[in-house]
mmCIF file of the N, C-alpha and C atoms, coordinates in Angstrom:
data_MODEL
# 
_entry.id   MODEL 
# 
loop_
_atom_site.group_PDB 
_atom_site.id 
_atom_site.type_symbol 
_atom_site.label_atom_id 
_atom_site.label_alt_id 
_atom_site.label_comp_id 
_atom_site.label_asym_id 
_atom_site.label_entity_id 
_atom_site.label_seq_id 
_atom_site.pdbx_PDB_ins_code 
_atom_site.Cartn_x 
_atom_site.Cartn_y 
_atom_site.Cartn_z 
_atom_site.occupancy 
_atom_site.B_iso_or_equiv 
_atom_site.pdbx_formal_charge 
_atom_site.auth_seq_id 
_atom_site.auth_comp_id 
_atom_site.auth_asym_id 
_atom_site.auth_atom_id 
_atom_site.pdbx_PDB_model_num 
ATOM 1   N N  . UNK A 1 1  ? -1.880  3.744   -4.119  1.00 0.00 ? 1  UNK A N  1 
ATOM 2   C CA . UNK A 1 1  ? -0.815  2.772   -4.097  1.00 0.00 ? 1  UNK A CA 1 
ATOM 3   C C  . UNK A 1 1  ? 0.555   3.443   -4.194  1.00 0.00 ? 1  UNK A C  1 
ATOM 4   N N  . UNK A 1 2  ? 0.589   4.616   -4.814  1.00 0.00 ? 2  UNK A N  1 
ATOM 5   C CA . UNK A 1 2  ? 1.871   5.303   -4.962  1.00 0.00 ? 2  UNK A CA 1 
ATOM 6   C C  . UNK A 1 2  ? 2.494   5.573   -3.598  1.00 0.00 ? 2  UNK A C  1 
ATOM 7   N N  . UNK A 1 3  ? 1.684   5.932   -2.631  1.00 0.00 ? 3  UNK A N  1 
ATOM 8   C CA . UNK A 1 3  ? 2.196   6.210   -1.293  1.00 0.00 ? 3  UNK A CA 1 
ATOM 9   C C  . UNK A 1 3  ? 2.717   4.966   -0.604  1.00 0.00 ? 3  UNK A C  1 
ATOM 10  N N  . UNK A 1 4  ? 2.022   3.846   -0.766  1.00 0.00 ? 4  UNK A N  1 
ATOM 11  C CA . UNK A 1 4  ? 2.455   2.607   -0.133  1.00 0.00 ? 4  UNK A CA 1 
ATOM 12  C C  . UNK A 1 4  ? 3.765   2.085   -0.710  1.00 0.00 ? 4  UNK A C  1 
ATOM 13  N N  . UNK A 1 5  ? 4.006   2.347   -1.978  1.00 0.00 ? 5  UNK A N  1 
ATOM 14  C CA . UNK A 1 5  ? 5.237   1.876   -2.616  1.00 0.00 ? 5  UNK A CA 1 
ATOM 15  C C  . UNK A 1 5  ? 6.331   2.942   -2.632  1.00 0.00 ? 5  UNK A C  1 
ATOM 16  N N  . UNK A 1 6  ? 6.109   4.052   -1.944  1.00 0.00 ? 6  UNK A N  1 
ATOM 17  C CA . UNK A 1 6  ? 7.093   5.132   -1.916  1.00 0.00 ? 6  UNK A CA 1 
ATOM 18  C C  . UNK A 1 6  ? 8.206   4.826   -0.914  1.00 0.00 ? 6  UNK A C  1 
ATOM 19  N N  . UNK A 1 7  ? 9.169   5.706   -0.868  1.00 0.00 ? 7  UNK A N  1 
ATOM 20  C CA . UNK A 1 7  ? 10.287  5.571   0.064   1.00 0.00 ? 7  UNK A CA 1 
ATOM 21  C C  . UNK A 1 7  ? 10.005  6.249   1.409   1.00 0.00 ? 7  UNK A C  1 
ATOM 22  N N  . UNK A 1 8  ? 8.776   6.662   1.648   1.00 0.00 ? 8  UNK A N  1 
ATOM 23  C CA . UNK A 1 8  ? 8.422   7.319   2.900   1.00 0.00 ? 8  UNK A CA 1 
ATOM 24  C C  . UNK A 1 8  ? 8.705   6.405   4.089   1.00 0.00 ? 8  UNK A C  1 
ATOM 25  N N  . UNK A 1 9  ? 9.162   6.992   5.179   1.00 0.00 ? 9  UNK A N  1 
ATOM 26  C CA . UNK A 1 9  ? 9.418   6.200   6.378   1.00 0.00 ? 9  UNK A CA 1 
ATOM 27  C C  . UNK A 1 9  ? 8.101   5.765   7.019   1.00 0.00 ? 9  UNK A C  1 
ATOM 28  N N  . UNK A 1 10 ? 7.147   6.687   7.079   1.00 0.00 ? 10 UNK A N  1 
ATOM 29  C CA . UNK A 1 10 ? 5.837   6.396   7.669   1.00 0.00 ? 10 UNK A CA 1 
ATOM 30  C C  . UNK A 1 10 ? 4.809   6.299   6.553   1.00 0.00 ? 10 UNK A C  1 
ATOM 31  N N  . UNK A 1 11 ? 3.989   5.265   6.558   1.00 0.00 ? 11 UNK A N  1 
ATOM 32  C CA . UNK A 1 11 ? 3.056   5.007   5.464   1.00 0.00 ? 11 UNK A CA 1 
ATOM 33  C C  . UNK A 1 11 ? 1.593   5.215   5.871   1.00 0.00 ? 11 UNK A C  1 
ATOM 34  N N  . UNK A 1 12 ? 1.332   6.131   6.801   1.00 0.00 ? 12 UNK A N  1 
ATOM 35  C CA . UNK A 1 12 ? -0.048  6.436   7.143   1.00 0.00 ? 12 UNK A CA 1 
ATOM 36  C C  . UNK A 1 12 ? -0.585  7.490   6.168   1.00 0.00 ? 12 UNK A C  1 
ATOM 37  N N  . UNK A 1 13 ? -1.874  7.789   6.262   1.00 0.00 ? 13 UNK A N  1 
ATOM 38  C CA . UNK A 1 13 ? -2.519  8.671   5.290   1.00 0.00 ? 13 UNK A CA 1 
ATOM 39  C C  . UNK A 1 13 ? -1.895  10.060  5.250   1.00 0.00 ? 13 UNK A C  1 
ATOM 40  N N  . UNK A 1 14 ? -1.637  10.660  6.401   1.00 0.00 ? 14 UNK A N  1 
ATOM 41  C CA . UNK A 1 14 ? -1.137  12.042  6.405   1.00 0.00 ? 14 UNK A CA 1 
ATOM 42  C C  . UNK A 1 14 ? 0.218   12.190  5.708   1.00 0.00 ? 14 UNK A C  1 
ATOM 43  N N  . UNK A 1 15 ? 1.252   11.417  6.049   1.00 0.00 ? 15 UNK A N  1 
ATOM 44  C CA . UNK A 1 15 ? 2.525   11.558  5.337   1.00 0.00 ? 15 UNK A CA 1 
ATOM 45  C C  . UNK A 1 15 ? 2.412   11.263  3.841   1.00 0.00 ? 15 UNK A C  1 
ATOM 46  N N  . UNK A 1 16 ? 1.569   10.300  3.487   1.00 0.00 ? 16 UNK A N  1 
ATOM 47  C CA . UNK A 1 16 ? 1.386   9.987   2.072   1.00 0.00 ? 16 UNK A CA 1 
ATOM 48  C C  . UNK A 1 16 ? 0.758   11.178  1.356   1.00 0.00 ? 16 UNK A C  1 
ATOM 49  N N  . UNK A 1 17 ? -0.297  11.736  1.931   1.00 0.00 ? 17 UNK A N  1 
ATOM 50  C CA . UNK A 1 17 ? -0.978  12.871  1.310   1.00 0.00 ? 17 UNK A CA 1 
ATOM 51  C C  . UNK A 1 17 ? -0.045  14.073  1.182   1.00 0.00 ? 17 UNK A C  1 
ATOM 52  N N  . UNK A 1 18 ? 0.764   14.311  2.191   1.00 0.00 ? 18 UNK A N  1 
ATOM 53  C CA . UNK A 1 18 ? 1.690   15.449  2.139   1.00 0.00 ? 18 UNK A CA 1 
ATOM 54  C C  . UNK A 1 18 ? 2.783   15.252  1.096   1.00 0.00 ? 18 UNK A C  1 
ATOM 55  N N  . UNK A 1 19 ? 3.148   14.013  0.830   1.00 0.00 ? 19 UNK A N  1 
ATOM 56  C CA . UNK A 1 19 ? 4.231   13.732  -0.119  1.00 0.00 ? 19 UNK A CA 1 
ATOM 57  C C  . UNK A 1 19 ? 3.764   13.717  -1.580  1.00 0.00 ? 19 UNK A C  1 
ATOM 58  N N  . UNK A 1 20 ? 2.468   13.475  -1.804  1.00 0.00 ? 20 UNK A N  1 
ATOM 59  C CA . UNK A 1 20 ? 1.954   13.399  -3.164  1.00 0.00 ? 20 UNK A CA 1 
ATOM 60  C C  . UNK A 1 20 ? 1.553   14.772  -3.679  1.00 0.00 ? 20 UNK A C  1 
ATOM 61  N N  . UNK A 1 21 ? 1.857   15.043  -4.923  1.00 0.00 ? 21 UNK A N  1 
ATOM 62  C CA . UNK A 1 21 ? 1.536   16.333  -5.535  1.00 0.00 ? 21 UNK A CA 1 
ATOM 63  C C  . UNK A 1 21 ? 0.020   16.511  -5.625  1.00 0.00 ? 21 UNK A C  1 
ATOM 64  N N  . UNK A 1 22 ? -0.450  17.699  -5.295  1.00 0.00 ? 22 UNK A N  1 
ATOM 65  C CA . UNK A 1 22 ? -1.873  18.061  -5.381  1.00 0.00 ? 22 UNK A CA 1 
ATOM 66  C C  . UNK A 1 22 ? -2.766  17.132  -4.561  1.00 0.00 ? 22 UNK A C  1 
ATOM 67  N N  . UNK A 1 23 ? -2.263  16.627  -3.451  1.00 0.00 ? 23 UNK A N  1 
ATOM 68  C CA . UNK A 1 23 ? -3.051  15.737  -2.610  1.00 0.00 ? 23 UNK A CA 1 
ATOM 69  C C  . UNK A 1 23 ? -3.667  16.513  -1.459  1.00 0.00 ? 23 UNK A C  1 
ATOM 70  N N  . UNK A 1 24 ? -4.704  15.934  -0.869  1.00 0.00 ? 24 UNK A N  1 
ATOM 71  C CA . UNK A 1 24 ? -5.438  16.560  0.218   1.00 0.00 ? 24 UNK A CA 1 
ATOM 72  C C  . UNK A 1 24 ? -5.654  15.500  1.291   1.00 0.00 ? 24 UNK A C  1 
ATOM 73  N N  . UNK A 1 25 ? -5.247  15.788  2.515   1.00 0.00 ? 25 UNK A N  1 
ATOM 74  C CA . UNK A 1 25 ? -5.332  14.803  3.594   1.00 0.00 ? 25 UNK A CA 1 
ATOM 75  C C  . UNK A 1 25 ? -6.763  14.355  3.817   1.00 0.00 ? 25 UNK A C  1 
ATOM 76  N N  . UNK A 1 26 ? -7.681  15.306  3.951   1.00 0.00 ? 26 UNK A N  1 
ATOM 77  C CA . UNK A 1 26 ? -9.085  14.969  4.230   1.00 0.00 ? 26 UNK A CA 1 
ATOM 78  C C  . UNK A 1 26 ? -9.693  14.141  3.086   1.00 0.00 ? 26 UNK A C  1 
ATOM 79  N N  . UNK A 1 27 ? -9.397  14.514  1.850   1.00 0.00 ? 27 UNK A N  1 
ATOM 80  C CA . UNK A 1 27 ? -9.936  13.773  0.704   1.00 0.00 ? 27 UNK A CA 1 
ATOM 81  C C  . UNK A 1 27 ? -9.401  12.343  0.678   1.00 0.00 ? 27 UNK A C  1 
ATOM 82  N N  . UNK A 1 28 ? -8.122  12.169  1.002   1.00 0.00 ? 28 UNK A N  1 
ATOM 83  C CA . UNK A 1 28 ? -7.546  10.824  1.020   1.00 0.00 ? 28 UNK A CA 1 
ATOM 84  C C  . UNK A 1 28 ? -8.153  9.995   2.151   1.00 0.00 ? 28 UNK A C  1 
ATOM 85  N N  . UNK A 1 29 ? -8.377  10.617  3.310   1.00 0.00 ? 29 UNK A N  1 
ATOM 86  C CA . UNK A 1 29 ? -9.025  9.913   4.416   1.00 0.00 ? 29 UNK A CA 1 
ATOM 87  C C  . UNK A 1 29 ? -10.434 9.464   4.016   1.00 0.00 ? 29 UNK A C  1 
ATOM 88  N N  . UNK A 1 30 ? -11.174 10.347  3.372   1.00 0.00 ? 30 UNK A N  1 
ATOM 89  C CA . UNK A 1 30 ? -12.537 10.025  2.946   1.00 0.00 ? 30 UNK A CA 1 
ATOM 90  C C  . UNK A 1 30 ? -12.517 8.902   1.905   1.00 0.00 ? 30 UNK A C  1 
ATOM 91  N N  . UNK A 1 31 ? -11.575 8.982   0.978   1.00 0.00 ? 31 UNK A N  1 
ATOM 92  C CA . UNK A 1 31 ? -11.474 7.950   -0.045  1.00 0.00 ? 31 UNK A CA 1 
ATOM 93  C C  . UNK A 1 31 ? -11.210 6.574   0.573   1.00 0.00 ? 31 UNK A C  1 
ATOM 94  N N  . UNK A 1 32 ? -10.271 6.514   1.491   1.00 0.00 ? 32 UNK A N  1 
ATOM 95  C CA . UNK A 1 32 ? -9.910  5.231   2.115   1.00 0.00 ? 32 UNK A CA 1 
ATOM 96  C C  . UNK A 1 32 ? -11.065 4.675   2.942   1.00 0.00 ? 32 UNK A C  1 
ATOM 97  N N  . UNK A 1 33 ? -11.777 5.536   3.661   1.00 0.00 ? 33 UNK A N  1 
ATOM 98  C CA . UNK A 1 33 ? -12.833 5.043   4.551   1.00 0.00 ? 33 UNK A CA 1 
ATOM 99  C C  . UNK A 1 33 ? -14.174 4.840   3.860   1.00 0.00 ? 33 UNK A C  1 
ATOM 100 N N  . UNK A 1 34 ? -14.497 5.628   2.819   1.00 0.00 ? 34 UNK A N  1 
ATOM 101 C CA . UNK A 1 34 ? -15.840 5.589   2.248   1.00 0.00 ? 34 UNK A CA 1 
ATOM 102 C C  . UNK A 1 34 ? -15.942 5.012   0.840   1.00 0.00 ? 34 UNK A C  1 
ATOM 103 N N  . UNK A 1 35 ? -14.871 4.979   0.105   1.00 0.00 ? 35 UNK A N  1 
ATOM 104 C CA . UNK A 1 35 ? -14.944 4.531   -1.290  1.00 0.00 ? 35 UNK A CA 1 
ATOM 105 C C  . UNK A 1 35 ? -15.222 3.033   -1.362  1.00 0.00 ? 35 UNK A C  1 
ATOM 106 N N  . UNK A 1 36 ? -16.125 2.637   -2.263  1.00 0.00 ? 36 UNK A N  1 
ATOM 107 C CA . UNK A 1 36 ? -16.362 1.196   -2.425  1.00 0.00 ? 36 UNK A CA 1 
ATOM 108 C C  . UNK A 1 36 ? -15.184 0.543   -3.155  1.00 0.00 ? 36 UNK A C  1 
ATOM 109 N N  . UNK A 1 37 ? -14.783 -0.620  -2.684  1.00 0.00 ? 37 UNK A N  1 
ATOM 110 C CA . UNK A 1 37 ? -13.697 -1.372  -3.307  1.00 0.00 ? 37 UNK A CA 1 
ATOM 111 C C  . UNK A 1 37 ? -14.271 -2.615  -3.952  1.00 0.00 ? 37 UNK A C  1 
ATOM 112 N N  . UNK A 1 38 ? -13.895 -2.879  -5.169  1.00 0.00 ? 38 UNK A N  1 
ATOM 113 C CA . UNK A 1 38 ? -14.320 -4.087  -5.866  1.00 0.00 ? 38 UNK A CA 1 
ATOM 114 C C  . UNK A 1 38 ? -13.161 -5.088  -5.790  1.00 0.00 ? 38 UNK A C  1 
ATOM 115 N N  . UNK A 1 39 ? -13.185 -5.920  -4.753  1.00 0.00 ? 39 UNK A N  1 
ATOM 116 C CA . UNK A 1 39 ? -12.089 -6.873  -4.538  1.00 0.00 ? 39 UNK A CA 1 
ATOM 117 C C  . UNK A 1 39 ? -11.872 -7.803  -5.716  1.00 0.00 ? 39 UNK A C  1 
ATOM 118 N N  . UNK A 1 40 ? -12.949 -8.156  -6.417  1.00 0.00 ? 40 UNK A N  1 
ATOM 119 C CA . UNK A 1 40 ? -12.798 -9.058  -7.566  1.00 0.00 ? 40 UNK A CA 1 
ATOM 120 C C  . UNK A 1 40 ? -11.975 -8.423  -8.680  1.00 0.00 ? 40 UNK A C  1 
ATOM 121 N N  . UNK A 1 41 ? -11.940 -7.105  -8.741  1.00 0.00 ? 41 UNK A N  1 
ATOM 122 C CA . UNK A 1 41 ? -11.153 -6.421  -9.772  1.00 0.00 ? 41 UNK A CA 1 
ATOM 123 C C  . UNK A 1 41 ? -9.769  -6.021  -9.271  1.00 0.00 ? 41 UNK A C  1 
ATOM 124 N N  . UNK A 1 42 ? -9.653  -5.625  -8.001  1.00 0.00 ? 42 UNK A N  1 
ATOM 125 C CA . UNK A 1 42 ? -8.377  -5.097  -7.503  1.00 0.00 ? 42 UNK A CA 1 
ATOM 126 C C  . UNK A 1 42 ? -7.384  -6.203  -7.134  1.00 0.00 ? 42 UNK A C  1 
ATOM 127 N N  . UNK A 1 43 ? -7.855  -7.320  -6.611  1.00 0.00 ? 43 UNK A N  1 
ATOM 128 C CA . UNK A 1 43 ? -6.932  -8.360  -6.147  1.00 0.00 ? 43 UNK A CA 1 
ATOM 129 C C  . UNK A 1 43 ? -6.106  -8.989  -7.267  1.00 0.00 ? 43 UNK A C  1 
ATOM 130 N N  . UNK A 1 44 ? -6.664  -9.272  -8.440  1.00 0.00 ? 44 UNK A N  1 
ATOM 131 C CA . UNK A 1 44 ? -5.810  -9.788  -9.518  1.00 0.00 ? 44 UNK A CA 1 
ATOM 132 C C  . UNK A 1 44 ? -4.731  -8.776  -9.935  1.00 0.00 ? 44 UNK A C  1 
ATOM 133 N N  . UNK A 1 45 ? -5.075  -7.497  -9.966  1.00 0.00 ? 45 UNK A N  1 
ATOM 134 C CA . UNK A 1 45 ? -4.090  -6.471  -10.318 1.00 0.00 ? 45 UNK A CA 1 
ATOM 135 C C  . UNK A 1 45 ? -3.010  -6.395  -9.245  1.00 0.00 ? 45 UNK A C  1 
ATOM 136 N N  . UNK A 1 46 ? -3.424  -6.395  -7.983  1.00 0.00 ? 46 UNK A N  1 
ATOM 137 C CA . UNK A 1 46 ? -2.476  -6.357  -6.869  1.00 0.00 ? 46 UNK A CA 1 
ATOM 138 C C  . UNK A 1 46 ? -1.555  -7.582  -6.906  1.00 0.00 ? 46 UNK A C  1 
ATOM 139 N N  . UNK A 1 47 ? -2.141  -8.747  -7.126  1.00 0.00 ? 47 UNK A N  1 
ATOM 140 C CA . UNK A 1 47 ? -1.339  -9.971  -7.214  1.00 0.00 ? 47 UNK A CA 1 
ATOM 141 C C  . UNK A 1 47 ? -0.341  -9.911  -8.353  1.00 0.00 ? 47 UNK A C  1 
ATOM 142 N N  . UNK A 1 48 ? -0.750  -9.326  -9.470  1.00 0.00 ? 48 UNK A N  1 
ATOM 143 C CA . UNK A 1 48 ? 0.144   -9.185  -10.615 1.00 0.00 ? 48 UNK A CA 1 
ATOM 144 C C  . UNK A 1 48 ? 1.320   -8.264  -10.293 1.00 0.00 ? 48 UNK A C  1 
ATOM 145 N N  . UNK A 1 49 ? 1.041   -7.157  -9.604  1.00 0.00 ? 49 UNK A N  1 
ATOM 146 C CA . UNK A 1 49 ? 2.111   -6.227  -9.230  1.00 0.00 ? 49 UNK A CA 1 
ATOM 147 C C  . UNK A 1 49 ? 3.103   -6.882  -8.267  1.00 0.00 ? 49 UNK A C  1 
ATOM 148 N N  . UNK A 1 50 ? 2.583   -7.614  -7.293  1.00 0.00 ? 50 UNK A N  1 
ATOM 149 C CA . UNK A 1 50 ? 3.455   -8.309  -6.337  1.00 0.00 ? 50 UNK A CA 1 
ATOM 150 C C  . UNK A 1 50 ? 4.275   -9.372  -7.060  1.00 0.00 ? 50 UNK A C  1 
ATOM 151 N N  . UNK A 1 51 ? 3.642   -10.114 -7.941  1.00 0.00 ? 51 UNK A N  1 
ATOM 152 C CA . UNK A 1 51 ? 4.343   -11.157 -8.690  1.00 0.00 ? 51 UNK A CA 1 
ATOM 153 C C  . UNK A 1 51 ? 5.451   -10.576 -9.564  1.00 0.00 ? 51 UNK A C  1 
ATOM 154 N N  . UNK A 1 52 ? 5.165   -9.434  -10.213 1.00 0.00 ? 52 UNK A N  1 
ATOM 155 C CA . UNK A 1 52 ? 6.175   -8.788  -11.058 1.00 0.00 ? 52 UNK A CA 1 
ATOM 156 C C  . UNK A 1 52 ? 7.400   -8.382  -10.248 1.00 0.00 ? 52 UNK A C  1 
ATOM 157 N N  . UNK A 1 53 ? 7.170   -7.901  -9.021  1.00 0.00 ? 53 UNK A N  1 
ATOM 158 C CA . UNK A 1 53 ? 8.278   -7.432  -8.181  1.00 0.00 ? 53 UNK A CA 1 
ATOM 159 C C  . UNK A 1 53 ? 8.985   -8.556  -7.436  1.00 0.00 ? 53 UNK A C  1 
ATOM 160 N N  . UNK A 1 54 ? 8.234   -9.537  -6.959  1.00 0.00 ? 54 UNK A N  1 
ATOM 161 C CA . UNK A 1 54 ? 8.809   -10.541 -6.062  1.00 0.00 ? 54 UNK A CA 1 
ATOM 162 C C  . UNK A 1 54 ? 8.726   -11.969 -6.577  1.00 0.00 ? 54 UNK A C  1 
ATOM 163 N N  . UNK A 1 55 ? 8.016   -12.168 -7.668  1.00 0.00 ? 55 UNK A N  1 
ATOM 164 C CA . UNK A 1 55 ? 7.720   -13.525 -8.128  1.00 0.00 ? 55 UNK A CA 1 
ATOM 165 C C  . UNK A 1 55 ? 8.926   -14.287 -8.640  1.00 0.00 ? 55 UNK A C  1 
ATOM 166 N N  . UNK A 1 56 ? 8.869   -15.590 -8.432  1.00 0.00 ? 56 UNK A N  1 
ATOM 167 C CA . UNK A 1 56 ? 9.874   -16.517 -8.921  1.00 0.00 ? 56 UNK A CA 1 
ATOM 168 C C  . UNK A 1 56 ? 9.175   -17.864 -9.099  1.00 0.00 ? 56 UNK A C  1 
ATOM 169 N N  . UNK A 1 57 ? 9.441   -18.572 -10.201 1.00 0.00 ? 57 UNK A N  1 
ATOM 170 C CA . UNK A 1 57 ? 8.747   -19.842 -10.437 1.00 0.00 ? 57 UNK A CA 1 
ATOM 171 C C  . UNK A 1 57 ? 8.899   -20.852 -9.298  1.00 0.00 ? 57 UNK A C  1 
ATOM 172 N N  . UNK A 1 58 ? 10.020  -20.823 -8.609  1.00 0.00 ? 58 UNK A N  1 
ATOM 173 C CA . UNK A 1 58 ? 10.226  -21.786 -7.528  1.00 0.00 ? 58 UNK A CA 1 
ATOM 174 C C  . UNK A 1 58 ? 10.328  -21.107 -6.164  1.00 0.00 ? 58 UNK A C  1 
ATOM 175 N N  . UNK A 1 59 ? 9.787   -19.910 -6.061  1.00 0.00 ? 59 UNK A N  1 
ATOM 176 C CA . UNK A 1 59 ? 9.902   -19.141 -4.822  1.00 0.00 ? 59 UNK A CA 1 
ATOM 177 C C  . UNK A 1 59 ? 8.689   -19.268 -3.921  1.00 0.00 ? 59 UNK A C  1 
ATOM 178 N N  . UNK A 1 60 ? 8.850   -18.776 -2.716  1.00 0.00 ? 60 UNK A N  1 
ATOM 179 C CA . UNK A 1 60 ? 7.774   -18.710 -1.727  1.00 0.00 ? 60 UNK A CA 1 
ATOM 180 C C  . UNK A 1 60 ? 7.897   -17.385 -0.996  1.00 0.00 ? 60 UNK A C  1 
ATOM 181 N N  . UNK A 1 61 ? 6.785   -16.848 -0.596  1.00 0.00 ? 61 UNK A N  1 
ATOM 182 C CA . UNK A 1 61 ? 6.775   -15.579 0.118   1.00 0.00 ? 61 UNK A CA 1 
ATOM 183 C C  . UNK A 1 61 ? 6.163   -15.808 1.486   1.00 0.00 ? 61 UNK A C  1 
ATOM 184 N N  . UNK A 1 62 ? 6.907   -15.462 2.536   1.00 0.00 ? 62 UNK A N  1 
ATOM 185 C CA . UNK A 1 62 ? 6.452   -15.668 3.900   1.00 0.00 ? 62 UNK A CA 1 
ATOM 186 C C  . UNK A 1 62 ? 6.467   -14.317 4.610   1.00 0.00 ? 62 UNK A C  1 
ATOM 187 N N  . UNK A 1 63 ? 5.356   -13.961 5.229   1.00 0.00 ? 63 UNK A N  1 
ATOM 188 C CA . UNK A 1 63 ? 5.264   -12.719 5.997   1.00 0.00 ? 63 UNK A CA 1 
ATOM 189 C C  . UNK A 1 63 ? 5.372   -13.040 7.482   1.00 0.00 ? 63 UNK A C  1 
ATOM 190 N N  . UNK A 1 64 ? 6.295   -12.367 8.151   1.00 0.00 ? 64 UNK A N  1 
ATOM 191 C CA . UNK A 1 64 ? 6.440   -12.501 9.596   1.00 0.00 ? 64 UNK A CA 1 
ATOM 192 C C  . UNK A 1 64 ? 6.835   -11.132 10.112  1.00 0.00 ? 64 UNK A C  1 
ATOM 193 N N  . UNK A 1 65 ? 5.848   -10.378 10.573  1.00 0.00 ? 65 UNK A N  1 
ATOM 194 C CA . UNK A 1 65 ? 6.115   -9.012  11.002  1.00 0.00 ? 65 UNK A CA 1 
ATOM 195 C C  . UNK A 1 65 ? 6.582   -8.899  12.454  1.00 0.00 ? 65 UNK A C  1 
ATOM 196 N N  . UNK A 1 66 ? 6.886   -10.011 13.082  1.00 0.00 ? 66 UNK A N  1 
ATOM 197 C CA . UNK A 1 66 ? 7.315   -9.970  14.475  1.00 0.00 ? 66 UNK A CA 1 
ATOM 198 C C  . UNK A 1 66 ? 8.683   -9.312  14.640  1.00 0.00 ? 66 UNK A C  1 
ATOM 199 N N  . UNK A 1 67 ? 9.455   -9.181  13.563  1.00 0.00 ? 67 UNK A N  1 
ATOM 200 C CA . UNK A 1 67 ? 10.787  -8.610  13.689  1.00 0.00 ? 67 UNK A CA 1 
ATOM 201 C C  . UNK A 1 67 ? 10.805  -7.097  13.429  1.00 0.00 ? 67 UNK A C  1 
ATOM 202 N N  . UNK A 1 68 ? 9.662   -6.510  13.001  1.00 0.00 ? 68 UNK A N  1 
ATOM 203 C CA . UNK A 1 68 ? 9.632   -5.082  12.720  1.00 0.00 ? 68 UNK A CA 1 
ATOM 204 C C  . UNK A 1 68 ? 9.463   -4.285  14.012  1.00 0.00 ? 68 UNK A C  1 
ATOM 205 N N  . UNK A 1 69 ? 10.308  -3.276  14.181  1.00 0.00 ? 69 UNK A N  1 
ATOM 206 C CA . UNK A 1 69 ? 10.210  -2.414  15.351  1.00 0.00 ? 69 UNK A CA 1 
ATOM 207 C C  . UNK A 1 69 ? 8.971   -1.546  15.214  1.00 0.00 ? 69 UNK A C  1 
ATOM 208 N N  . UNK A 1 70 ? 8.179   -1.456  16.272  1.00 0.00 ? 70 UNK A N  1 
ATOM 209 C CA . UNK A 1 70 ? 6.964   -0.656  16.251  1.00 0.00 ? 70 UNK A CA 1 
ATOM 210 C C  . UNK A 1 70 ? 7.296   0.802   16.557  1.00 0.00 ? 70 UNK A C  1 
ATOM 211 N N  . UNK A 1 71 ? 6.562   1.704   15.924  1.00 0.00 ? 71 UNK A N  1 
ATOM 212 C CA . UNK A 1 71 ? 6.719   3.127   16.193  1.00 0.00 ? 71 UNK A CA 1 
ATOM 213 C C  . UNK A 1 71 ? 5.423   3.640   16.784  1.00 0.00 ? 71 UNK A C  1 
ATOM 214 N N  . UNK A 1 72 ? 5.544   4.391   17.864  1.00 0.00 ? 72 UNK A N  1 
ATOM 215 C CA . UNK A 1 72 ? 4.336   5.026   18.435  1.00 0.00 ? 72 UNK A CA 1 
ATOM 216 C C  . UNK A 1 72 ? 3.612   4.180   19.417  1.00 0.00 ? 72 UNK A C  1 
# 
């Protein structure tokens, strides 16, 4: 998650791995593709982090990625 919340311009595995201390590109690729994820445990934590950063009692969050310029 540190890579996704970083100031990196590109958020793919390779730039994230290169930017993190003691990281390994191949190990990060293997972790993302092969590691089991327990959605019942991770989603409440993820929701809490998003709420802490963006939450408001009377707010709404709308995603519309049509305005983002594509790279590559």
